[in-house]
C-alpha positions, 0 to 999 in steps of 0.5 A, a space after each residue: 089590166 095592166 101588165 104590172 098587176 098580171 105579173 104581180 098576180 102570177 107572182 101571188 098566186 105562185 106564192 099561194 100555190 106553194 104555200 098551199 103545196 107545203 102546208 098539206 106537206 106538213 098537215 101529213 107530217 104532223 098527222 103521221 107524228 101524232 099517231 106515233 105519238 098515240 103509239 107511243 104514249 099507249 106502250 109507255 102507259 102499258 110499261 107503267 102498268 105493268 111496272 106498277 103491278 110488280 112493285 106492288 106484288 113485290 110489295 106485298 111479298 117484301 112487307 111480311 118477310 121484312 116484318 119477319 126479318 125485324 122480329 126474328 133480329 129482336 127475337 135472336 137477341 133476347 135470346 143471346 142475351 138469356 142464354 148469357 145472364 144465364 
């Protein structure tokens, strides 16, 4: 091989070695990032489930109260109307 070819082989080898090192480092960071995203997703899912249960419980409690309050207003309204007439 000529000296020019040897220089080119050394340059290509050095570039490929640097590329390999950078690729390994980026792969490690990507694995860490995906693990962190998975952990955050589990936490978010747990939070959503908790909020969903709380809202469901509140809805079950509030629905009869709103219905009773509306009925109570109508009863009071008609009771006051009958008092005025009588």
